[in-house]
C-alpha positions as CSV (number, residue, x, y, z in Angstrom):
1,M,38.4,79.5,60.8
2,D,35.1,77.6,60.9
3,N,33.0,79.1,63.8
4,I,30.0,77.3,65.1
5,L,28.8,80.5,66.9
6,T,29.5,84.2,66.7
7,A,28.1,86.9,68.8
8,E,28.3,90.2,67.0
9,H,28.3,93.6,68.8
10,I,26.0,92.4,71.6
11,T,24.6,95.1,73.9
12,K,22.1,94.3,76.7
13,D,20.7,96.8,79.2
14,F,18.8,96.2,82.4
15,T,17.4,98.8,84.7
16,K,20.2,101.3,85.4
17,H,22.8,98.7,84.3
18,R,24.5,97.8,81.0
19,A,25.3,94.1,81.3
20,L,27.0,93.9,77.9
21,D,28.5,96.7,75.8
22,D,29.3,95.9,72.2
23,V,30.6,92.5,73.0
24,S,31.7,90.2,70.1
25,I,33.0,86.6,70.3
26,A,33.8,83.9,67.8
27,V,33.6,80.2,69.0
28,P,35.6,77.8,66.7
29,R,33.9,74.5,65.9
30,G,35.2,71.5,67.8
31,K,37.1,73.5,70.4
32,V,36.8,74.2,74.1
33,Y,36.2,77.9,74.5
34,G,36.6,79.6,77.8
35,L,34.3,82.5,78.7
36,L,36.0,84.2,81.7
37,G,35.6,87.2,83.8
38,P,35.0,88.5,87.4
39,N,31.6,88.2,89.0
40,G,29.2,90.6,87.4
41,A,31.2,91.0,84.3
42,G,28.4,90.0,81.9
43,K,29.2,86.3,81.3
44,T,25.9,84.9,82.4
45,T,24.0,87.5,80.4
46,L,25.9,86.5,77.3
47,I,25.3,82.8,78.0
48,R,21.5,83.4,78.4
49,I,21.5,85.3,75.1
50,I,23.2,82.4,73.4
51,N,20.7,80.0,74.9
52,H,17.8,82.2,73.5
53,I,16.6,82.8,77.1
54,I,16.8,86.5,76.7
55,A,17.3,88.7,73.6
56,P,20.0,91.3,73.0
57,D,19.0,94.9,72.7
58,K,21.6,95.3,69.9
59,G,23.6,92.9,67.8
60,Q,23.0,89.3,66.7
61,V,24.1,85.7,67.4
62,I,24.9,83.5,64.4
63,F,24.7,79.8,65.1
64,D,25.9,77.2,62.7
65,G,25.8,79.7,59.8
66,H,22.4,81.3,60.4
67,P,20.9,83.8,62.9
68,L,20.0,82.0,66.1
69,T,16.4,81.0,66.5
70,A,14.4,79.2,69.2
71,A,14.6,76.1,67.1
72,D,18.3,76.0,67.5
73,V,18.1,75.4,71.3
74,V,17.7,71.6,70.7
75,N,21.3,71.7,69.4
76,I,22.6,73.4,72.5
77,G,23.2,71.6,75.8
78,Y,23.3,74.0,78.8
79,L,24.5,73.2,82.3
80,P,23.8,76.4,84.4
81,E,25.6,77.3,87.6
82,E,22.3,77.3,89.4
83,R,21.4,73.6,89.3
84,G,17.8,72.4,89.4
85,L,16.4,68.9,89.9
86,Y,13.0,67.9,91.3
87,K,14.0,66.6,94.8
88,K,11.1,64.2,95.3
89,M,11.5,62.3,92.0
90,K,13.6,59.2,91.6
91,V,16.9,59.9,89.9
92,G,16.4,57.6,87.0
93,D,12.8,58.9,86.4
94,Q,14.2,62.5,86.5
95,A,16.9,61.8,84.0
96,I,14.5,60.1,81.6
97,F,12.1,63.0,81.9
98,F,14.8,65.5,80.8
99,A,16.0,63.1,78.1
100,R,12.4,62.9,76.7
101,L,12.3,66.7,76.6
102,K,15.3,66.6,74.4
103,G,13.5,64.3,71.9
104,L,14.8,60.9,72.9
105,S,12.4,57.9,73.0
106,R,11.9,56.4,76.4
107,R,13.7,53.2,75.3
108,D,16.7,55.1,73.9
109,A,16.8,57.4,76.8
110,E,17.0,54.7,79.4
111,A,19.6,52.7,77.5
112,Q,21.9,55.6,77.1
113,L,21.3,56.9,80.6
114,R,22.1,53.6,82.2
115,S,25.3,53.5,80.2
116,W,26.3,57.0,81.3
117,F,25.4,56.3,84.9
118,E,27.7,53.3,84.9
119,R,30.4,55.4,83.2
120,L,30.3,58.0,85.9
121,D,29.9,55.4,88.7
122,I,26.4,56.4,89.9
123,S,24.4,53.4,88.8
124,E,23.4,52.5,92.4
125,W,21.5,55.9,92.6
126,W,19.1,55.2,89.8
127,D,16.1,54.3,92.1
128,K,16.9,56.7,94.9
129,K,15.3,60.1,95.3
130,V,17.1,63.2,94.1
131,E,17.0,64.7,97.6
132,E,19.3,61.8,98.7
133,L,22.1,62.9,96.3
134,S,25.1,64.8,97.4
135,K,25.8,68.0,95.5
136,G,28.5,66.3,93.4
137,M,26.2,63.3,92.6
138,A,23.4,65.7,91.5
139,Q,25.9,67.6,89.3
140,K,26.9,64.3,87.6
141,V,23.2,63.6,86.8
142,Q,22.8,67.1,85.4
143,F,25.9,66.8,83.4
144,I,24.6,63.5,81.9
145,V,21.2,64.9,80.9
146,T,23.0,68.0,79.4
147,V,25.2,65.9,77.0
148,L,22.9,62.9,76.4
149,H,21.3,64.1,73.2
150,R,24.7,64.9,71.7
151,P,24.1,68.6,70.9
152,K,26.5,70.5,68.6
153,L,27.2,73.1,71.3
154,L,27.7,72.5,75.0
155,I,27.7,75.3,77.6
156,F,29.0,74.5,81.1
157,D,28.8,77.2,83.7
158,E,31.2,76.4,86.7
159,P,30.8,72.6,86.0
160,F,33.3,71.5,88.7
161,S,31.7,73.5,91.6
162,G,31.3,71.0,94.5
163,F,33.5,68.3,93.0
164,D,36.5,66.7,94.8
165,P,39.6,66.5,92.6
166,I,39.0,62.9,91.6
167,N,35.5,63.5,90.2
168,A,36.5,66.9,88.7
169,G,39.2,64.9,86.8
170,I,36.6,62.4,85.6
171,L,34.4,65.2,84.3
172,K,37.3,67.0,82.6
173,R,38.2,63.8,80.7
174,E,34.6,63.5,79.6
175,I,34.5,67.1,78.4
176,L,37.7,66.5,76.4
177,K,36.3,63.3,75.0
178,L,33.1,65.1,73.9
179,R,35.3,67.7,72.1
180,D,37.3,65.0,70.4
181,E,34.1,63.4,69.2
182,G,33.0,66.7,67.5
183,A,31.2,68.7,70.1
184,T,32.0,72.4,70.7
185,V,32.2,73.5,74.3
186,I,31.8,76.9,75.9
187,F,33.2,76.7,79.4
188,S,32.7,79.4,82.0
189,T,34.7,79.2,85.2
190,H,36.8,81.2,87.8
191,N,39.3,78.2,88.0
192,M,42.2,79.3,85.8
193,G,43.9,75.9,86.4
194,S,41.0,74.2,84.6
195,V,41.2,76.8,81.8
196,E,44.8,75.8,81.2
197,E,43.9,72.1,81.2
198,L,40.8,72.3,79.0
199,C,40.5,75.5,76.9
200,D,41.8,76.0,73.4
201,E,40.7,79.6,73.2
202,I,39.3,82.2,75.6
203,T,37.5,85.5,75.9
204,L,37.8,87.6,79.0
205,I,34.9,89.9,79.8
206,N,35.3,92.7,82.3
207,R,32.8,95.5,83.2
208,S,30.5,94.5,80.3
209,H,33.3,94.6,77.6
210,N,35.4,92.0,75.8
211,I,38.9,92.9,77.0
212,L,40.9,89.9,75.7
213,S,40.4,87.1,73.2
214,G,42.7,84.5,71.7
215,S,44.2,81.0,72.0
216,V,45.6,80.1,75.4
217,R,49.0,79.4,73.8
218,D,49.1,82.7,72.0
219,L,48.0,84.7,75.1
220,R,50.6,83.1,77.3
221,E,53.2,84.1,74.7
222,Q,51.7,87.6,74.4
223,F,51.9,88.2,78.2
224,S,55.3,86.7,78.6
225,D,57.8,89.1,80.1
226,N,60.9,87.3,78.9
227,R,61.3,85.4,82.2
228,Y,63.6,82.4,82.5
229,A,64.5,80.0,85.3
230,I,68.2,78.8,85.5
231,A,69.8,76.1,87.6
232,Y,73.5,76.3,87.7
233,V,76.7,75.6,89.6
234,G,79.0,78.5,90.4
235,S,79.0,81.9,92.1
236,P,75.7,83.8,92.2
237,D,77.6,87.1,92.4
238,A,79.6,86.2,89.3
239,L,76.4,85.3,87.4
240,R,74.7,88.5,88.4
241,A,77.6,90.6,87.4
242,A,77.8,88.9,84.0
243,V,74.1,89.1,83.0
244,E,73.0,92.3,84.7
245,P,73.4,94.4,81.5
246,V,70.7,92.4,79.7
247,C,68.3,91.8,82.6
248,T,65.6,93.9,84.3
249,S,65.4,91.5,87.3
250,F,67.6,88.9,88.9
251,V,65.8,86.9,91.7
252,P,67.9,84.2,93.4
253,G,66.1,81.0,94.5
254,A,66.7,78.1,96.7
255,I,69.2,75.2,96.1
256,D,67.3,72.6,94.1
257,T,67.3,68.8,94.8
258,D,70.3,68.2,92.6
259,G,72.4,70.8,94.5
260,N,72.1,73.5,91.8
261,A,71.7,77.2,92.7
262,T,68.6,78.6,91.0
263,V,67.6,82.1,89.8
264,T,64.8,83.6,87.9
265,V,65.7,86.5,85.5
266,S,63.7,88.8,83.2
267,L,65.5,89.9,80.1
268,R,65.3,93.5,78.7
269,A,64.1,92.2,75.4
270,A,63.7,88.9,73.5
271,E,66.8,89.8,71.5
272,A,68.8,89.7,74.7
273,L,68.5,85.9,75.0
274,K,71.6,85.0,73.0
275,P,73.9,87.6,74.8
276,F,72.4,86.4,78.1
277,I,73.3,82.7,77.5
278,A,76.8,83.6,76.3
279,A,77.5,85.8,79.4
280,A,76.0,83.2,81.8
281,N,78.0,80.3,80.3
282,D,81.2,82.3,80.8
283,A,80.4,83.0,84.4
284,V,78.9,79.6,85.7
285,T,78.0,76.1,84.6
286,I,74.4,76.0,83.5
287,N,72.6,72.7,84.1
288,S,69.1,73.7,83.1
289,F,67.4,76.6,81.4
290,R,63.7,77.1,80.7
291,R,61.4,79.8,79.7
292,M,58.7,80.7,82.2
293,L,55.3,81.5,80.6
294,P,52.7,83.3,82.7
295,S,49.8,81.2,84.0
296,M,46.2,82.0,83.0
297,D,45.7,83.2,86.5
298,D,48.5,85.8,86.0
299,I,47.0,86.8,82.7
300,F,43.5,87.1,84.1
301,V,44.7,89.4,87.0
302,S,46.9,91.5,84.8
303,A,44.3,92.1,82.1
304,V,41.5,92.9,84.6
305,E,43.7,95.3,86.6
306,A,44.7,97.0,83.3
307,S,41.1,97.3,82.2
308,N,40.0,98.6,85.6
309,T,42.8,101.2,85.6
310,S,41.9,102.4,82.1
311,A,38.3,102.8,83.0
312,L,39.1,105.2,85.9
């Protein structure tokens, strides 16, 4: 796979604290890559190393086929969780200032910025002072100046913090559009719903270690416990008796809107699926049957708890 960035065996120590311990990640080109973990896990330290803000004590970062240097920062757009705008400047002047720092001419910067301001519905704020902006409006401005110069790699740290669902949805669509246009995105968040919507692959860091990496689809399969949801017509007792030999759990649910009884079951093994269906069909009339994959929230909690237990 073509990776735009790899971090290889990164270790970083601060006073009496190891922030990262032999952490490696590989970020595929043209994908949205989730960097996840509890508070204090080491995510922000890794992001700062990737942005060449601090250096690792051990290991190296490879960017676009070569060791990362300060010159590569121009090809990285970074939206930190701690936002920073000059409150007394006008919004448009502020945006142009940041765009000029990224190498755009004033003419190109203003033309592109006004297009983006219109796209994100903040044109009327161009001549207002930054201090007049709401938190969400200020984040839109910072998002724009982060992506304006079309960097190869974009890093967003909690980009939806402070957004209502409508504006969060707008930003998600823009992120996916940037990916589809060729950008690679590293996306750090605690919102697992956003991970499922946006991320192609993830790495989960806990207690300074990489404890889980892979595609979202593969990880949901990996953590599946052979759970299925069934809607049926018939006797719950007859169904339970018929399928109990191949199930580890049988949890009856409510009557659904079509009048079906519902149940969630966990099979003893994947190979038990065919015997389960045959036994269930003999006992009741099945009207729907679907596999239940774990959410990313379930996977996050399960992996972190297992990691914490093994560290004891």
